[in-house]
N, CA and C atoms as a LAMMPS dump frame, in Angstrom:
ITEM: TIMESTEP
0
ITEM: NUMBER OF ATOMS
219
ITEM: BOX BOUNDS ff ff ff
-5.0000000000000000e+02 5.0000000000000000e+02
-5.0000000000000000e+02 5.0000000000000000e+02
-5.0000000000000000e+02 5.0000000000000000e+02
ITEM: ATOMS id mol type element x y z
1 1 1 N 182.01 64.627 -150.772
2 1 2 C 183.012 66.048 -151.291
3 1 3 C 184.341 65.844 -151.086
4 2 1 N 185.093 66.033 -152.006
5 2 2 C 186.626 65.985 -151.578
6 2 3 C 187.001 67.423 -151.532
7 3 1 N 186.969 68.36 -152.438
8 3 2 C 187.522 69.601 -152.758
9 3 3 C 186.568 70.62 -153.252
10 4 1 N 186.257 71.61 -152.611
11 4 2 C 185.597 72.763 -153.667
12 4 3 C 186.217 74.206 -153.607
13 5 1 N 186.345 74.571 -154.431
14 5 2 C 187.102 75.891 -154.917
15 5 3 C 186.09 76.962 -155.111
16 6 1 N 185.874 78.169 -154.464
17 6 2 C 185.064 78.974 -155.061
18 6 3 C 185.783 80.203 -154.848
19 7 1 N 185.055 81.378 -155.768
20 7 2 C 185.62 82.571 -155.782
21 7 3 C 184.676 83.638 -155.918
22 8 1 N 184.779 84.825 -155.32
23 8 2 C 183.78 85.957 -155.026
24 8 3 C 183.361 86.258 -156.45
25 9 1 N 182.192 86.881 -156.487
26 9 2 C 181.952 87.587 -157.704
27 9 3 C 182.84 88.675 -158.403
28 10 1 N 183.252 89.353 -157.532
29 10 2 C 184.405 90.31 -157.933
30 10 3 C 185.363 89.607 -158.414
31 11 1 N 185.923 88.381 -158.17
32 11 2 C 186.871 87.662 -158.451
33 11 3 C 188.116 87.938 -157.693
34 12 1 N 188.178 88.488 -156.488
35 12 2 C 189.239 89.115 -155.743
36 12 3 C 189.281 88.42 -154.709
37 13 1 N 188.147 87.404 -154.013
38 13 2 C 188.654 86.541 -153.033
39 13 3 C 188.264 85.206 -153.192
40 14 1 N 189.061 84.114 -152.634
41 14 2 C 188.523 82.799 -152.759
42 14 3 C 188.212 82.046 -151.341
43 15 1 N 188.069 80.808 -151.452
44 15 2 C 187.722 79.927 -150.693
45 15 3 C 187.874 78.559 -150.695
46 16 1 N 188.664 77.528 -150.411
47 16 2 C 189.024 76.331 -150.714
48 16 3 C 188.185 75.619 -149.545
49 17 1 N 187.565 74.501 -149.605
50 17 2 C 187.04 73.795 -148.677
51 17 3 C 187.242 72.491 -148.99
52 18 1 N 187.836 71.724 -148.206
53 18 2 C 188.272 70.193 -148.08
54 18 3 C 187.906 69.355 -146.985
55 19 1 N 187.435 68.299 -147.562
56 19 2 C 186.91 67.298 -146.283
57 19 3 C 188.042 66.127 -146.176
58 20 1 N 188.422 65.841 -145.027
59 20 2 C 189.491 64.783 -145.005
60 20 3 C 189.031 63.88 -143.98
61 21 1 N 188.29 62.948 -144.105
62 21 2 C 187.875 61.989 -142.896
63 21 3 C 186.727 62.929 -142.08
64 22 1 N 187.158 62.876 -140.922
65 22 2 C 186.346 63.768 -139.842
66 22 3 C 186.621 65.145 -139.621
67 23 1 N 187.596 65.538 -140.577
68 23 2 C 188.349 67.154 -140.305
69 23 3 C 187.69 67.926 -141.766
70 24 1 N 187.301 69.198 -141.531
71 24 2 C 187.156 70.151 -142.701
72 24 3 C 188.087 70.999 -142.555
73 25 1 N 189.027 71.315 -143.724
74 25 2 C 190.029 72.276 -143.724
75 25 3 C 189.434 73.461 -144.853
76 26 1 N 189.615 74.669 -144.431
77 26 2 C 189.362 75.748 -144.889
78 26 3 C 190.703 76.696 -145.29
79 27 1 N 190.574 77.175 -146.558
80 27 2 C 191.488 78.296 -146.583
81 27 3 C 190.915 79.354 -147.713
82 28 1 N 191.308 80.673 -146.866
83 28 2 C 190.449 81.777 -147.717
84 28 3 C 191.466 82.793 -147.577
85 29 1 N 190.967 83.891 -148.586
86 29 2 C 192.129 84.969 -148.719
87 29 3 C 191.734 85.68 -150.285
88 30 1 N 192.723 86.499 -150.431
89 30 2 C 192.842 86.998 -151.801
90 30 3 C 193.552 86.395 -153.035
91 31 1 N 192.814 86.422 -154.143
92 31 2 C 193.278 85.684 -155.199
93 31 3 C 194.824 86.298 -155.651
94 32 1 N 195.658 85.042 -155.81
95 32 2 C 196.846 85.339 -155.84
96 32 3 C 197.672 85.357 -154.636
97 33 1 N 197.036 85.132 -153.58
98 33 2 C 197.695 85.004 -152.161
99 33 3 C 197.544 83.775 -151.363
100 34 1 N 198.53 83.225 -150.527
101 34 2 C 198.23 82.094 -150.034
102 34 3 C 197.029 81.864 -149.247
103 35 1 N 196.57 83.029 -148.638
104 35 2 C 195.071 82.983 -147.444
105 35 3 C 195.297 82.363 -146.327
106 36 1 N 194.433 82.335 -145.547
107 36 2 C 194.201 81.861 -144.096
108 36 3 C 194.086 80.429 -144.042
109 37 1 N 194.409 79.532 -143.149
110 37 2 C 193.964 78.222 -143.118
111 37 3 C 193.361 77.902 -142.075
112 38 1 N 192.512 77.058 -141.67
113 38 2 C 191.731 76.746 -140.545
114 38 3 C 191.374 75.187 -140.633
115 39 1 N 191.202 74.566 -139.797
116 39 2 C 190.829 73.078 -139.716
117 39 3 C 189.935 72.876 -138.254
118 40 1 N 188.806 72.147 -138.986
119 40 2 C 187.849 72.089 -137.739
120 40 3 C 187.472 70.446 -137.772
121 41 1 N 187.644 69.797 -136.602
122 41 2 C 187.422 68.508 -136.166
123 41 3 C 186.052 68.01 -136.084
124 42 1 N 185.254 67.203 -136.555
125 42 2 C 183.902 66.65 -136.423
126 42 3 C 183.791 65.258 -135.647
127 43 1 N 182.656 64.906 -134.898
128 43 2 C 182.74 63.484 -134.416
129 43 3 C 182.514 62.398 -135.445
130 44 1 N 182.11 62.905 -136.673
131 44 2 C 181.852 61.894 -137.591
132 44 3 C 182.125 62.491 -139.149
133 45 1 N 182.335 61.51 -139.83
134 45 2 C 182.541 61.948 -141.393
135 45 3 C 181.398 62.41 -142.094
136 46 1 N 180.018 61.917 -141.433
137 46 2 C 178.874 62.709 -142.143
138 46 3 C 178.712 63.982 -141.453
139 47 1 N 179.158 64.423 -140.385
140 47 2 C 179.028 65.672 -139.899
141 47 3 C 179.821 66.65 -140.277
142 48 1 N 181.242 66.398 -140.655
143 48 2 C 182.058 66.916 -141.457
144 48 3 C 181.654 67.235 -142.905
145 49 1 N 181.088 66.303 -143.415
146 49 2 C 180.614 66.322 -144.925
147 49 3 C 179.547 67.497 -144.927
148 50 1 N 178.773 67.406 -143.948
149 50 2 C 177.375 68.017 -143.787
150 50 3 C 177.847 69.61 -143.492
151 51 1 N 178.966 69.773 -142.88
152 51 2 C 179.349 71.339 -142.373
153 51 3 C 180.159 71.823 -143.564
154 52 1 N 180.927 71.075 -144.367
155 52 2 C 181.323 71.655 -145.634
156 52 3 C 180.231 72.027 -146.59
157 53 1 N 179.461 71.114 -146.904
158 53 2 C 178.377 71.37 -147.59
159 53 3 C 177.559 72.679 -147.332
160 54 1 N 177.204 72.788 -146.057
161 54 2 C 176.29 74.22 -145.533
162 54 3 C 177.445 75.204 -145.867
163 55 1 N 178.739 75.104 -145.812
164 55 2 C 179.508 76.415 -146.08
165 55 3 C 179.643 76.512 -147.655
166 56 1 N 179.425 75.69 -148.393
167 56 2 C 179.515 75.927 -149.727
168 56 3 C 178.324 76.594 -150.164
169 57 1 N 177.184 76.117 -149.471
170 57 2 C 175.704 76.603 -149.887
171 57 3 C 175.732 78.043 -149.533
172 58 1 N 176.256 78.419 -148.156
173 58 2 C 176.439 79.974 -147.495
174 58 3 C 177.166 80.655 -148.472
175 59 1 N 178.28 80.258 -149.32
176 59 2 C 179.102 80.985 -149.844
177 59 3 C 178.433 81.358 -151.267
178 60 1 N 177.823 80.257 -151.882
179 60 2 C 177.315 80.641 -153.005
180 60 3 C 175.903 81.462 -152.99
181 61 1 N 175.57 81.371 -152.022
182 61 2 C 174.192 82.445 -151.801
183 61 3 C 174.629 83.99 -151.437
184 62 1 N 175.861 83.983 -150.966
185 62 2 C 176.772 85.324 -150.932
186 62 3 C 177.388 85.529 -152.098
187 63 1 N 177.202 84.867 -153.163
188 63 2 C 177.793 85.495 -154.589
189 63 3 C 179.033 84.979 -154.87
190 64 1 N 179.352 83.689 -154.306
191 64 2 C 180.786 83.246 -154.897
192 64 3 C 180.315 81.779 -155.745
193 65 1 N 181.192 81.727 -156.737
194 65 2 C 180.99 80.866 -157.671
195 65 3 C 182.044 79.637 -157.743
196 66 1 N 181.608 78.338 -158.432
197 66 2 C 182.738 77.613 -158.387
198 66 3 C 183.96 78.036 -159.415
199 67 1 N 184.922 77.433 -158.736
200 67 2 C 186.37 77.825 -159.549
201 67 3 C 187.034 76.574 -159.333
202 68 1 N 188.504 76.998 -160.289
203 68 2 C 189.283 75.977 -160.053
204 68 3 C 190.599 76.6 -159.645
205 69 1 N 191.549 75.66 -158.973
206 69 2 C 192.838 75.992 -158.157
207 69 3 C 193.626 77.028 -159.165
208 70 1 N 193.313 77.035 -160.644
209 70 2 C 194.351 77.718 -161.6
210 70 3 C 193.353 79.232 -161.445
211 71 1 N 192.402 79.119 -161.088
212 71 2 C 191.484 80.41 -161.235
213 71 3 C 192.092 81.423 -159.89
214 72 1 N 192.746 80.76 -158.984
215 72 2 C 192.635 81.48 -157.612
216 72 3 C 194.411 81.709 -157.513
217 73 1 N 195.258 81.308 -158.629
218 73 2 C 196.563 81.154 -158.556
219 73 3 C 197.209 82.65 -158.718
C-alpha cells in the first residue's frame, strides 16, 4: 500500500495514510484544509504496512470511504 485517501460519510473530514518504508504518515482534518500530520516509525516494513491496513479498516468501519486527493481539496 502506498497511499490511501479516505473521506467521512458526511464529506466533512478526511484522512490520508501513506506508508514509506518503515514509517506510516497520517494526515487528517476538515475537507478543504491542510489537516494535522503525524508520522509513526515501525521496526519493519511489514509492521508499518499492517498498521496502515488496520487504520484503513478502522476508518471504513466507522463510515469513511475511499476518495481521491481531488475530493478533499
